[in-house]
MIRODREN-9236 format. One record per residue: x, y, z of N, C-alpha, C, O, CB in turn; residue in three letters. Coordinates in steps of 0.02 Angstrom, whole numbers. Glycine has a CB too. Layout:
REM residues N
<n_X=X, n_Y=Y, n_Z=Z, ca_X=X, ca_Y=Y, ca_Z=Z, c_X=X, c_Y=Y, c_Z=Z, o_X=X, o_Y=Y, o_Z=Z, cb_X=X, cb_Y=Y, cb_Z=Z, residuo=ALA> .
...
This chain:
REM residues 110
<n_X=-325, n_Y=-993, n_Z=-69, ca_X=-252, ca_Y=-991, ca_Z=-71, c_X=-228, c_Y=-921, c_Z=-53, o_X=-242, o_Y=-874, o_Z=-90, cb_X=-226, cb_Y=-1013, cb_Z=-140, residuo=UNK> .
<n_X=-193, n_Y=-914, n_Z=1, ca_X=-167, ca_Y=-849, ca_Z=22, c_X=-107, c_Y=-828, c_Z=-19, o_X=-63, o_Y=-869, o_Z=-34, cb_X=-148, cb_Y=-850, cb_Z=96, residuo=UNK> .
<n_X=-107, n_Y=-765, n_Z=-38, ca_X=-47, ca_Y=-738, ca_Z=-70, c_X=-3, c_Y=-710, c_Z=-14, o_X=-28, o_Y=-686, o_Z=37, cb_X=-65, cb_Y=-682, cb_Z=-123, residuo=UNK> .
<n_X=62, n_Y=-715, n_Z=-23, ca_X=108, ca_Y=-694, ca_Z=29, c_X=112, c_Y=-618, c_Z=35, o_X=125, o_Y=-591, o_Z=89, cb_X=176, cb_Y=-722, cb_Z=16, residuo=UNK> .
<n_X=102, n_Y=-584, n_Z=-20, ca_X=113, ca_Y=-512, ca_Z=-20, c_X=48, c_Y=-473, c_Z=-17, o_X=1, o_Y=-485, o_Z=-56, cb_X=152, cb_Y=-492, cb_Z=-83, residuo=UNK> .
<n_X=46, n_Y=-426, n_Z=29, ca_X=-10, ca_Y=-378, ca_Z=32, c_X=20, c_Y=-309, c_Z=22, o_X=61, o_Y=-286, o_Z=62, cb_X=-50, cb_Y=-383, cb_Z=100, residuo=UNK> .
<n_X=-1, n_Y=-277, n_Z=-32, ca_X=24, ca_Y=-209, ca_Z=-46, c_X=-9, c_Y=-160, c_Z=2, o_X=-68, o_Y=-166, o_Z=18, cb_X=9, cb_Y=-189, cb_Z=-120, residuo=UNK> .
<n_X=30, n_Y=-112, n_Z=26, ca_X=4, ca_Y=-63, ca_Z=72, c_X=7, c_Y=7, c_Z=42, o_X=45, o_Y=21, o_Z=-4, cb_X=44, cb_Y=-65, cb_Z=138, residuo=UNK> .
<n_X=-35, n_Y=50, n_Z=70, ca_X=-35, ca_Y=120, ca_Z=54, c_X=-32, c_Y=157, c_Z=121, o_X=-66, o_Y=137, o_Z=169, cb_X=-98, cb_Y=142, cb_Z=12, residuo=UNK> .
<n_X=7, n_Y=210, n_Z=125, ca_X=11, ca_Y=247, ca_Z=188, c_X=-48, c_Y=295, c_Z=192, o_X=-78, o_Y=312, o_Z=142, cb_X=78, cb_Y=287, cb_Z=193, residuo=UNK> .
<n_X=-66, n_Y=315, n_Z=253, ca_X=-119, ca_Y=364, ca_Z=260, c_X=-106, c_Y=429, c_Z=220, o_X=-152, o_Y=457, o_Z=191, cb_X=-129, cb_Y=381, cb_Z=333, residuo=UNK> .
<n_X=-44, n_Y=452, n_Z=219, ca_X=-28, ca_Y=513, ca_Z=182, c_X=-41, c_Y=503, c_Z=107, o_X=-67, o_Y=547, o_Z=73, cb_X=45, cb_Y=534, cb_Z=194, residuo=UNK> .
<n_X=-21, n_Y=444, n_Z=81, ca_X=-33, ca_Y=429, ca_Z=10, c_X=-108, c_Y=425, c_Z=-4, o_X=-132, o_Y=451, o_Z=-54, cb_X=1, cb_Y=363, cb_Z=-10, residuo=UNK> .
<n_X=-145, n_Y=394, n_Z=42, ca_X=-218, ca_Y=388, ca_Z=33, c_X=-250, c_Y=458, c_Z=35, o_X=-293, o_Y=472, o_Z=-7, cb_X=-248, cb_Y=344, cb_Z=88, residuo=UNK> .
<n_X=-230, n_Y=499, n_Z=81, ca_X=-258, ca_Y=567, ca_Z=86, c_X=-246, c_Y=606, c_Z=21, o_X=-290, o_Y=642, o_Z=-2, cb_X=-227, cb_Y=605, cb_Z=146, residuo=UNK> .
<n_X=-186, n_Y=599, n_Z=-7, ca_X=-170, ca_Y=633, ca_Z=-70, c_X=-215, c_Y=607, c_Z=-127, o_X=-239, o_Y=645, o_Z=-168, cb_X=-96, cb_Y=623, cb_Z=-88, residuo=UNK> .
<n_X=-226, n_Y=542, n_Z=-129, ca_X=-268, ca_Y=512, ca_Z=-181, c_X=-341, c_Y=535, c_Z=-173, o_X=-374, o_Y=548, o_Z=-223, cb_X=-264, cb_Y=435, cb_Z=-178, residuo=UNK> .
<n_X=-365, n_Y=540, n_Z=-111, ca_X=-433, ca_Y=565, ca_Z=-99, c_X=-437, c_Y=638, c_Z=-122, o_X=-484, o_Y=658, o_Z=-156, cb_X=-452, cb_Y=559, cb_Z=-24, residuo=UNK> .
<n_X=-388, n_Y=678, n_Z=-103, ca_X=-386, ca_Y=749, ca_Z=-121, c_X=-386, c_Y=759, c_Z=-196, o_X=-419, o_Y=804, o_Z=-222, cb_X=-324, cb_Y=783, cb_Z=-90, residuo=UNK> .
<n_X=-349, n_Y=716, n_Z=-232, ca_X=-346, ca_Y=721, ca_Z=-305, c_X=-410, c_Y=697, c_Z=-339, o_X=-422, o_Y=712, o_Z=-397, cb_X=-287, cb_Y=681, cb_Z=-332, residuo=UNK> .
<n_X=-451, n_Y=660, n_Z=-302, ca_X=-511, ca_Y=632, ca_Z=-331, c_X=-499, c_Y=569, c_Z=-371, o_X=-537, o_Y=553, o_Z=-416, cb_X=-544, cb_Y=683, cb_Z=-374, residuo=UNK> .
<n_X=-445, n_Y=533, n_Z=-354, ca_X=-430, ca_Y=470, ca_Z=-389, c_X=-489, c_Y=422, c_Z=-383, o_X=-528, o_Y=425, o_Z=-334, cb_X=-366, cb_Y=437, cb_Z=-360, residuo=UNK> .
<n_X=-496, n_Y=379, n_Z=-432, ca_X=-552, ca_Y=333, ca_Z=-436, c_X=-534, c_Y=265, c_Z=-405, o_X=-497, o_Y=226, o_Z=-435, cb_X=-575, cb_Y=324, cb_Z=-509, residuo=UNK> .
<n_X=-559, n_Y=252, n_Z=-345, ca_X=-547, ca_Y=189, ca_Z=-311, c_X=-601, c_Y=182, c_Z=-257, o_X=-635, o_Y=230, o_Z=-240, cb_X=-475, cb_Y=185, cb_Z=-280, residuo=UNK> .
<n_X=-607, n_Y=122, n_Z=-230, ca_X=-654, ca_Y=110, ca_Z=-175, c_X=-615, c_Y=104, c_Z=-110, o_X=-564, o_Y=70, o_Z=-108, cb_X=-697, cb_Y=46, cb_Z=-188, residuo=UNK> .
<n_X=-639, n_Y=136, n_Z=-58, ca_X=-611, ca_Y=131, ca_Z=9, c_X=-661, c_Y=93, c_Z=51, o_X=-718, o_Y=116, o_Z=61, cb_X=-595, cb_Y=202, cb_Z=40, residuo=UNK> .
<n_X=-641, n_Y=35, n_Z=77, ca_X=-685, ca_Y=-9, ca_Z=116, c_X=-660, c_Y=-11, c_Z=188, o_X=-602, o_Y=-29, o_Z=200, cb_X=-689, cb_Y=-80, cb_Z=85, residuo=UNK> .
<n_X=-704, n_Y=6, n_Z=234, ca_X=-688, ca_Y=4, ca_Z=306, c_X=-720, c_Y=-59, c_Z=335, o_X=-781, o_Y=-66, o_Z=336, cb_X=-715, cb_Y=69, cb_Z=343, residuo=UNK> .
<n_X=-677, n_Y=-105, n_Z=359, ca_X=-702, ca_Y=-170, ca_Z=383, c_X=-711, c_Y=-172, c_Z=459, o_X=-720, o_Y=-226, o_Z=488, cb_X=-653, cb_Y=-225, cb_Z=363, residuo=UNK> .
<n_X=-710, n_Y=-114, n_Z=492, ca_X=-721, ca_Y=-112, ca_Z=564, c_X=-795, c_Y=-123, c_Z=580, o_X=-837, o_Y=-123, o_Z=535, cb_X=-696, cb_Y=-46, cb_Z=594, residuo=UNK> .
<n_X=-810, n_Y=-131, n_Z=644, ca_X=-878, ca_Y=-141, ca_Z=667, c_X=-914, c_Y=-73, c_Z=672, o_X=-881, o_Y=-21, o_Z=677, cb_X=-879, cb_Y=-178, cb_Z=735, residuo=UNK> .
<n_X=-980, n_Y=-75, n_Z=671, ca_X=-1020, ca_Y=-13, ca_Z=673, c_X=-1004, c_Y=31, c_Z=732, o_X=-1000, o_Y=92, o_Z=725, cb_X=-1094, cb_Y=-31, cb_Z=673, residuo=UNK> .
<n_X=-995, n_Y=2, n_Z=791, ca_X=-981, ca_Y=43, ca_Z=850, c_X=-914, c_Y=80, c_Z=844, o_X=-905, o_Y=132, o_Z=875, cb_X=-981, cb_Y=-1, cb_Z=913, residuo=UNK> .
<n_X=-868, n_Y=54, n_Z=804, ca_X=-804, ca_Y=88, ca_Z=794, c_X=-812, c_Y=149, c_Z=749, o_X=-777, o_Y=199, o_Z=757, cb_X=-753, cb_Y=39, cb_Z=763, residuo=UNK> .
<n_X=-859, n_Y=145, n_Z=701, ca_X=-871, ca_Y=202, ca_Z=658, c_X=-898, c_Y=262, c_Z=696, o_X=-887, o_Y=319, o_Z=678, cb_X=-920, cb_Y=183, cb_Z=603, residuo=UNK> .
<n_X=-934, n_Y=247, n_Z=751, ca_X=-961, ca_Y=301, ca_Z=792, c_X=-905, c_Y=341, c_Z=825, o_X=-915, o_Y=399, o_Z=844, cb_X=-1008, cb_Y=273, cb_Z=845, residuo=UNK> .
<n_X=-847, n_Y=311, n_Z=833, ca_X=-790, ca_Y=344, ca_Z=865, c_X=-747, c_Y=382, c_Z=815, o_X=-727, o_Y=439, o_Z=827, cb_X=-747, cb_Y=293, cb_Z=903, residuo=UNK> .
<n_X=-733, n_Y=349, n_Z=758, ca_X=-687, ca_Y=379, ca_Z=709, c_X=-700, c_Y=348, c_Z=641, o_X=-711, o_Y=288, o_Z=635, cb_X=-613, cb_Y=368, cb_Z=730, residuo=UNK> .
<n_X=-699, n_Y=390, n_Z=589, ca_X=-708, ca_Y=364, ca_Z=521, c_X=-679, c_Y=412, c_Z=470, o_X=-665, o_Y=470, o_Z=484, cb_X=-783, cb_Y=353, cb_Z=507, residuo=UNK> .
<n_X=-670, n_Y=386, n_Z=409, ca_X=-650, ca_Y=427, ca_Z=352, c_X=-713, c_Y=431, c_Z=308, o_X=-739, o_Y=380, o_Z=286, cb_X=-588, cb_Y=395, cb_Z=312, residuo=UNK> .
<n_X=-738, n_Y=492, n_Z=296, ca_X=-803, ca_Y=500, ca_Z=262, c_X=-808, c_Y=464, c_Z=194, o_X=-863, o_Y=443, o_Z=176, cb_X=-817, cb_Y=573, cb_Z=252, residuo=UNK> .
<n_X=-754, n_Y=458, n_Z=158, ca_X=-756, ca_Y=428, ca_Z=92, c_X=-763, c_Y=351, c_Z=93, o_X=-773, o_Y=320, o_Z=41, cb_X=-694, cb_Y=447, cb_Z=53, residuo=UNK> .
<n_X=-757, n_Y=321, n_Z=152, ca_X=-756, ca_Y=248, ca_Z=157, c_X=-826, c_Y=219, c_Z=156, o_X=-873, o_Y=248, o_Z=183, cb_X=-720, cb_Y=227, cb_Z=221, residuo=UNK> .
<n_X=-832, n_Y=161, n_Z=125, ca_X=-893, ca_Y=121, ca_Z=127, c_X=-884, c_Y=69, c_Z=183, o_X=-833, o_Y=35, o_Z=186, cb_X=-907, cb_Y=86, cb_Z=57, residuo=UNK> .
<n_X=-933, n_Y=64, n_Z=226, ca_X=-929, ca_Y=18, ca_Z=282, c_X=-954, c_Y=-51, c_Z=263, o_X=-1012, o_Y=-60, o_Z=245, cb_X=-968, cb_Y=45, cb_Z=342, residuo=UNK> .
<n_X=-909, n_Y=-100, n_Z=267, ca_X=-928, ca_Y=-171, ca_Z=261, c_X=-890, c_Y=-207, c_Z=316, o_X=-830, o_Y=-220, o_Z=308, cb_X=-911, cb_Y=-201, cb_Z=188, residuo=UNK> .
<n_X=-923, n_Y=-224, n_Z=372, ca_X=-887, ca_Y=-259, ca_Z=426, c_X=-853, c_Y=-322, c_Z=399, o_X=-880, o_Y=-356, o_Z=355, cb_X=-936, cb_Y=-277, cb_Z=483, residuo=UNK> .
<n_X=-796, n_Y=-338, n_Z=426, ca_X=-756, ca_Y=-395, ca_Z=403, c_X=-799, c_Y=-459, c_Z=400, o_X=-794, o_Y=-497, o_Z=353, cb_X=-696, cb_Y=-406, cb_Z=449, residuo=UNK> .
<n_X=-841, n_Y=-469, n_Z=450, ca_X=-882, ca_Y=-529, ca_Z=452, c_X=-934, c_Y=-533, c_Z=396, o_X=-960, o_Y=-587, o_Z=381, cb_X=-917, cb_Y=-533, cb_Z=518, residuo=UNK> .
<n_X=-949, n_Y=-476, n_Z=365, ca_X=-998, ca_Y=-473, ca_Z=310, c_X=-965, c_Y=-471, c_Z=242, o_X=-999, o_Y=-475, o_Z=191, cb_X=-1042, cb_Y=-412, cb_Z=318, residuo=UNK> .
<n_X=-899, n_Y=-466, n_Z=240, ca_X=-864, ca_Y=-453, ca_Z=176, c_X=-878, c_Y=-507, c_Z=124, o_X=-892, o_Y=-491, o_Z=66, cb_X=-789, cb_Y=-449, cb_Z=188, residuo=UNK> .
<n_X=-875, n_Y=-570, n_Z=143, ca_X=-887, ca_Y=-623, ca_Z=94, c_X=-957, c_Y=-619, c_Z=65, o_X=-967, o_Y=-633, o_Z=6, cb_X=-876, cb_Y=-693, cb_Z=125, residuo=UNK> .
<n_X=-1006, n_Y=-600, n_Z=106, ca_X=-1075, ca_Y=-594, ca_Z=83, c_X=-1084, c_Y=-533, c_Z=38, o_X=-1130, o_Y=-532, o_Z=-4, cb_X=-1123, cb_Y=-589, cb_Z=142, residuo=UNK> .
<n_X=-1042, n_Y=-483, n_Z=45, ca_X=-1048, ca_Y=-421, ca_Z=7, c_X=-1003, c_Y=-419, c_Z=-55, o_X=-1004, o_Y=-370, o_Z=-93, cb_X=-1031, cb_Y=-362, cb_Z=51, residuo=UNK> .
<n_X=-964, n_Y=-471, n_Z=-67, ca_X=-917, ca_Y=-471, ca_Z=-123, c_X=-951, c_Y=-456, c_Z=-189, o_X=-922, o_Y=-422, o_Z=-231, cb_X=-882, cb_Y=-539, cb_Z=-127, residuo=UNK> .
<n_X=-1012, n_Y=-480, n_Z=-198, ca_X=-1049, ca_Y=-468, ca_Z=-260, c_X=-1065, c_Y=-395, c_Z=-272, o_X=-1081, o_Y=-376, o_Z=-328, cb_X=-1112, cb_Y=-507, cb_Z=-259, residuo=UNK> .
<n_X=-1060, n_Y=-353, n_Z=-220, ca_X=-1074, ca_Y=-282, ca_Z=-227, c_X=-1011, c_Y=-243, c_Z=-245, o_X=-1014, o_Y=-182, o_Z=-257, cb_X=-1104, cb_Y=-254, cb_Z=-163, residuo=UNK> .
<n_X=-954, n_Y=-277, n_Z=-247, ca_X=-890, ca_Y=-244, ca_Z=-263, c_X=-870, c_Y=-260, c_Z=-335, o_X=-885, o_Y=-313, o_Z=-361, cb_X=-835, cb_Y=-266, cb_Z=-214, residuo=UNK> .
<n_X=-835, n_Y=-214, n_Z=-365, ca_X=-812, ca_Y=-221, ca_Z=-434, c_X=-740, c_Y=-246, c_Z=-434, o_X=-695, o_Y=-209, o_Z=-413, cb_X=-819, cb_Y=-154, cb_Z=-474, residuo=UNK> .
<n_X=-728, n_Y=-307, n_Z=-457, ca_X=-659, ca_Y=-334, ca_Z=-455, c_X=-611, c_Y=-299, c_Z=-503, o_X=-551, o_Y=-311, o_Z=-500, cb_X=-661, cb_Y=-408, cb_Z=-472, residuo=UNK> .
<n_X=-637, n_Y=-256, n_Z=-547, ca_X=-592, ca_Y=-221, ca_Z=-593, c_X=-568, c_Y=-155, c_Z=-563, o_X=-521, o_Y=-124, o_Z=-589, cb_X=-627, cb_Y=-208, cb_Z=-659, residuo=UNK> .
<n_X=-600, n_Y=-133, n_Z=-509, ca_X=-580, ca_Y=-69, ca_Z=-478, c_X=-525, c_Y=-80, c_Z=-425, o_X=-519, o_Y=-134, o_Z=-396, cb_X=-641, cb_Y=-35, cb_Z=-445, residuo=UNK> .
<n_X=-487, n_Y=-28, n_Z=-414, ca_X=-438, ca_Y=-30, ca_Z=-359, c_X=-477, c_Y=-22, c_Z=-294, o_X=-522, o_Y=19, o_Z=-289, cb_X=-383, cb_Y=26, cb_Z=-367, residuo=UNK> .
<n_X=-459, n_Y=-63, n_Z=-245, ca_X=-492, ca_Y=-61, ca_Z=-179, c_X=-438, c_Y=-52, c_Z=-125, o_X=-389, o_Y=-89, o_Z=-123, cb_X=-534, cb_Y=-125, cb_Z=-167, residuo=UNK> .
<n_X=-450, n_Y=-4, n_Z=-81, ca_X=-408, ca_Y=5, ca_Z=-21, c_X=-451, c_Y=-18, c_Z=37, o_X=-508, o_Y=4, o_Z=45, cb_X=-384, cb_Y=80, cb_Z=-13, residuo=UNK> .
<n_X=-423, n_Y=-62, n_Z=79, ca_X=-459, ca_Y=-89, ca_Z=136, c_X=-428, c_Y=-60, c_Z=199, o_X=-367, o_Y=-56, o_Z=205, cb_X=-457, cb_Y=-167, cb_Z=137, residuo=UNK> .
<n_X=-470, n_Y=-38, n_Z=246, ca_X=-446, ca_Y=-7, ca_Z=308, c_X=-481, c_Y=-35, c_Z=369, o_X=-537, o_Y=-62, o_Z=364, cb_X=-454, cb_Y=69, cb_Z=305, residuo=UNK> .
<n_X=-448, n_Y=-29, n_Z=427, ca_X=-477, ca_Y=-46, ca_Z=491, c_X=-446, c_Y=-1, c_Z=544, o_X=-426, o_Y=55, o_Z=528, cb_X=-466, cb_Y=-122, cb_Z=508, residuo=UNK> .
<n_X=-443, n_Y=-24, n_Z=606, ca_X=-415, ca_Y=17, ca_Z=659, c_X=-339, c_Y=21, c_Z=655, o_X=-310, o_Y=76, o_Z=660, cb_X=-435, cb_Y=-11, cb_Z=727, residuo=UNK> .
<n_X=-305, n_Y=-37, n_Z=645, ca_X=-232, ca_Y=-38, ca_Z=648, c_X=-199, c_Y=-68, c_Z=586, o_X=-138, o_Y=-63, o_Z=578, cb_X=-209, cb_Y=-75, cb_Z=708, residuo=UNK> .
<n_X=-238, n_Y=-100, n_Z=543, ca_X=-210, ca_Y=-132, ca_Z=484, c_X=-214, c_Y=-208, c_Z=484, o_X=-202, o_Y=-239, o_Z=433, cb_X=-140, cb_Y=-112, cb_Z=475, residuo=UNK> .
<n_X=-229, n_Y=-238, n_Z=541, ca_X=-231, ca_Y=-311, ca_Z=546, c_X=-294, c_Y=-341, c_Z=514, o_X=-290, o_Y=-385, o_Z=472, cb_X=-226, cb_Y=-333, cb_Z=619, residuo=UNK> .
<n_X=-352, n_Y=-315, n_Z=535, ca_X=-415, ca_Y=-342, ca_Z=506, c_X=-420, c_Y=-325, c_Z=432, o_X=-446, o_Y=-365, o_Z=393, cb_X=-476, cb_Y=-313, cb_Z=543, residuo=UNK> .
<n_X=-395, n_Y=-267, n_Z=412, ca_X=-398, ca_Y=-250, ca_Z=341, c_X=-353, c_Y=-295, c_Z=300, o_X=-368, o_Y=-310, o_Z=243, cb_X=-379, cb_Y=-176, cb_Z=331, residuo=UNK> .
<n_X=-297, n_Y=-317, n_Z=329, ca_X=-254, ca_Y=-366, ca_Z=294, c_X=-292, c_Y=-431, c_Z=283, o_X=-287, o_Y=-462, o_Z=231, cb_X=-188, cb_Y=-379, cb_Z=333, residuo=UNK> .
<n_X=-332, n_Y=-451, n_Z=334, ca_X=-374, ca_Y=-510, ca_Z=326, c_X=-425, c_Y=-498, c_Z=271, o_X=-439, o_Y=-543, o_Z=231, cb_X=-410, cb_Y=-528, cb_Z=393, residuo=UNK> .
<n_X=-454, n_Y=-438, n_Z=269, ca_X=-502, ca_Y=-421, ca_Z=217, c_X=-471, c_Y=-424, c_Z=148, o_X=-502, o_Y=-448, o_Z=100, cb_X=-529, cb_Y=-352, cb_Z=230, residuo=UNK> .
<n_X=-409, n_Y=-399, n_Z=142, ca_X=-374, ca_Y=-403, ca_Z=77, c_X=-366, c_Y=-476, c_Z=57, o_X=-377, o_Y=-493, o_Z=-1, cb_X=-304, cb_Y=-369, cb_Z=81, residuo=UNK> .
<n_X=-348, n_Y=-519, n_Z=104, ca_X=-340, ca_Y=-590, ca_Z=89, c_X=-406, c_Y=-622, c_Z=66, o_X=-407, o_Y=-663, o_Z=20, cb_X=-313, cb_Y=-627, cb_Z=150, residuo=UNK> .
<n_X=-461, n_Y=-604, n_Z=99, ca_X=-527, ca_Y=-629, ca_Z=78, c_X=-541, c_Y=-608, c_Z=6, o_X=-564, o_Y=-649, o_Z=-34, cb_X=-583, cb_Y=-601, cb_Z=126, residuo=UNK> .
<n_X=-527, n_Y=-546, n_Z=-10, ca_X=-539, ca_Y=-523, ca_Z=-79, c_X=-491, c_Y=-557, c_Z=-128, o_X=-512, o_Y=-575, o_Z=-183, cb_X=-531, cb_Y=-447, cb_Z=-82, residuo=UNK> .
<n_X=-428, n_Y=-566, n_Z=-109, ca_X=-381, ca_Y=-601, ca_Z=-152, c_X=-406, c_Y=-672, c_Z=-166, o_X=-403, o_Y=-695, o_Z=-223, cb_X=-311, cb_Y=-604, cb_Z=-119, residuo=UNK> .
<n_X=-431, n_Y=-704, n_Z=-115, ca_X=-456, ca_Y=-773, ca_Z=-123, c_X=-516, c_Y=-777, c_Z=-169, o_X=-533, o_Y=-830, o_Z=-194, cb_X=-474, cb_Y=-802, cb_Z=-55, residuo=UNK> .
<n_X=-548, n_Y=-720, n_Z=-180, ca_X=-607, ca_Y=-716, ca_Z=-224, c_X=-591, c_Y=-683, c_Z=-291, o_X=-636, o_Y=-660, o_Z=-326, cb_X=-663, cb_Y=-679, cb_Z=-189, residuo=UNK> .
<n_X=-526, n_Y=-681, n_Z=-308, ca_X=-506, ca_Y=-659, ca_Z=-374, c_X=-491, c_Y=-585, c_Z=-382, o_X=-474, o_Y=-564, o_Z=-437, cb_X=-557, cb_Y=-676, cb_Z=-420, residuo=UNK> .
<n_X=-497, n_Y=-546, n_Z=-329, ca_X=-480, ca_Y=-475, ca_Z=-334, c_X=-404, c_Y=-467, c_Z=-334, o_X=-369, o_Y=-502, o_Z=-297, cb_X=-513, cb_Y=-435, cb_Z=-275, residuo=UNK> .
<n_X=-379, n_Y=-421, n_Z=-375, ca_X=-307, ca_Y=-413, ca_Z=-380, c_X=-283, c_Y=-341, c_Z=-368, o_X=-225, o_Y=-331, o_Z=-351, cb_X=-284, cb_Y=-435, cb_Z=-448, residuo=UNK> .
<n_X=-327, n_Y=-293, n_Z=-375, ca_X=-307, ca_Y=-222, ca_Z=-368, c_X=-323, c_Y=-199, c_Z=-297, o_X=-370, o_Y=-161, o_Z=-286, cb_X=-343, cb_Y=-177, cb_Z=-421, residuo=UNK> .
<n_X=-282, n_Y=-223, n_Z=-250, ca_X=-296, ca_Y=-213, ca_Z=-179, c_X=-238, c_Y=-181, c_Z=-143, o_X=-180, o_Y=-193, o_Z=-158, cb_X=-313, cb_Y=-279, cb_Z=-146, residuo=UNK> .
<n_X=-256, n_Y=-139, n_Z=-93, ca_X=-206, ca_Y=-110, ca_Z=-49, c_X=-235, c_Y=-110, c_Z=22, o_X=-295, o_Y=-103, o_Z=32, cb_X=-186, cb_Y=-37, cb_Z=-71, residuo=UNK> .
<n_X=-190, n_Y=-119, n_Z=70, ca_X=-208, ca_Y=-116, ca_Z=141, c_X=-185, c_Y=-48, c_Z=168, o_X=-128, o_Y=-27, o_Z=154, cb_X=-175, cb_Y=-175, cb_Z=181, residuo=UNK> .
<n_X=-227, n_Y=-14, n_Z=206, ca_X=-207, ca_Y=49, ca_Z=236, c_X=-160, c_Y=35, c_Z=294, o_X=-181, o_Y=11, o_Z=347, cb_X=-269, cb_Y=90, cb_Z=260, residuo=UNK> .
<n_X=-97, n_Y=51, n_Z=285, ca_X=-45, ca_Y=38, ca_Z=335, c_X=-60, c_Y=77, c_Z=399, o_X=-67, o_Y=138, o_Z=399, cb_X=25, cb_Y=58, cb_Z=308, residuo=UNK> .
<n_X=-66, n_Y=40, n_Z=455, ca_X=-77, ca_Y=71, ca_Z=520, c_X=-149, c_Y=91, c_Z=533, o_X=-165, o_Y=116, o_Z=587, cb_X=-34, cb_Y=131, cb_Z=525, residuo=UNK> .
<n_X=-193, n_Y=81, n_Z=484, ca_X=-264, ca_Y=94, ca_Z=493, c_X=-281, c_Y=165, c_Z=513, o_X=-243, o_Y=212, o_Z=500, cb_X=-291, cb_Y=48, cb_Z=544, residuo=UNK> .
<n_X=-339, n_Y=171, n_Z=544, ca_X=-363, ca_Y=238, ca_Z=562, c_X=-321, c_Y=268, c_Z=619, o_X=-320, o_Y=329, o_Z=627, cb_X=-437, cb_Y=234, cb_Z=584, residuo=UNK> .
<n_X=-286, n_Y=226, n_Z=657, ca_X=-241, ca_Y=253, ca_Z=708, c_X=-186, c_Y=294, c_Z=676, o_X=-171, o_Y=350, o_Z=698, cb_X=-211, cb_Y=197, cb_Z=751, residuo=UNK> .
<n_X=-155, n_Y=266, n_Z=624, ca_X=-101, ca_Y=302, ca_Z=589, c_X=-130, c_Y=361, c_Z=549, o_X=-97, o_Y=412, o_Z=542, cb_X=-62, cb_Y=255, cb_Z=543, residuo=UNK> .
<n_X=-192, n_Y=354, n_Z=523, ca_X=-225, ca_Y=409, ca_Z=489, c_X=-229, c_Y=469, c_Z=537, o_X=-215, o_Y=526, o_Z=518, cb_X=-296, cb_Y=388, cb_Z=465, residuo=UNK> .
<n_X=-248, n_Y=455, n_Z=600, ca_X=-252, ca_Y=508, ca_Z=650, c_X=-184, c_Y=539, c_Z=663, o_X=-179, o_Y=600, o_Z=670, cb_X=-281, cb_Y=480, cb_Z=716, residuo=UNK> .
<n_X=-132, n_Y=498, n_Z=666, ca_X=-64, ca_Y=524, ca_Z=678, c_X=-37, c_Y=564, c_Z=619, o_X=-8, o_Y=617, o_Z=628, cb_X=-17, cb_Y=466, cb_Z=692, residuo=UNK> .
<n_X=-47, n_Y=538, n_Z=558, ca_X=-13, ca_Y=566, ca_Z=499, c_X=-54, c_Y=616, c_Z=459, o_X=-26, o_Y=659, o_Z=425, cb_X=7, cb_Y=510, cb_Z=455, residuo=UNK> .
<n_X=-120, n_Y=611, n_Z=462, ca_X=-162, ca_Y=651, ca_Z=417, c_X=-209, c_Y=698, c_Z=454, o_X=-210, o_Y=758, o_Z=440, cb_X=-202, cb_Y=605, cb_Z=372, residuo=UNK> .
<n_X=-248, n_Y=671, n_Z=500, ca_X=-302, ca_Y=710, ca_Z=531, c_X=-305, c_Y=697, c_Z=606, o_X=-338, o_Y=650, o_Z=628, cb_X=-369, cb_Y=695, cb_Z=498, residuo=UNK> .
<n_X=-271, n_Y=739, n_Z=646, ca_X=-270, ca_Y=727, ca_Z=718, c_X=-337, c_Y=738, c_Z=752, o_X=-345, o_Y=722, o_Z=811, cb_X=-219, cb_Y=773, cb_Z=750, residuo=UNK> .
<n_X=-387, n_Y=764, n_Z=715, ca_X=-454, ca_Y=770, ca_Z=745, c_X=-491, c_Y=704, c_Z=745, o_X=-542, o_Y=697, o_Z=779, cb_X=-494, cb_Y=822, cb_Z=706, residuo=UNK> .
<n_X=-466, n_Y=654, n_Z=708, ca_X=-496, ca_Y=587, ca_Z=709, c_X=-475, c_Y=554, c_Z=775, o_X=-416, o_Y=546, o_Z=790, cb_X=-474, cb_Y=544, cb_Z=647, residuo=UNK> .
<n_X=-525, n_Y=534, n_Z=813, ca_X=-513, ca_Y=505, ca_Z=880, c_X=-476, c_Y=439, c_Z=875, o_X=-486, o_Y=400, o_Z=828, cb_X=-580, cb_Y=496, cb_Z=917, residuo=UNK> .
<n_X=-433, n_Y=427, n_Z=924, ca_X=-399, ca_Y=362, ca_Z=931, c_X=-435, c_Y=324, c_Z=986, o_X=-456, o_Y=353, o_Z=1036, cb_X=-322, cb_Y=370, cb_Z=946, residuo=UNK> .
<n_X=-439, n_Y=260, n_Z=977, ca_X=-474, ca_Y=218, ca_Z=1027, c_X=-440, c_Y=152, c_Z=1033, o_X=-461, o_Y=110, o_Z=1072, cb_X=-548, cb_Y=208, cb_Z=1010, residuo=UNK> .
C-alpha cells in the first residue's frame, strides 16, 4: 500500500546533519557505475533493485535518508521501505545533482 506523502530533506539540510554527526542511515540506491562518477562518502550503497533483498540489514527504528541521482529512484526506494513497515524515512530532494549544486560543486554531474 503506497503512502501518498514522501518527506524530503534538502541537500543543505542533509549536509548540516552529516556535519553535526546526527545518527541516521544514508542509503544510495543508484547503480554501481554511477558511484564511480559521484558519491557522498557517508552513504551505504544498496542498488534499488537489491533493496527488497537487503531490507533485513536495515533497522526500521532508525531514521533513513534515501538518495539517487535526481530524487525519482530514491522516492521509489522510500515507497519500498514504507511498504515494509519503515516509517522514519526521507527522500533527498534533487538527489546528487542538487547536492552538487547546493553543497559540493566538486561532485560530478552526469
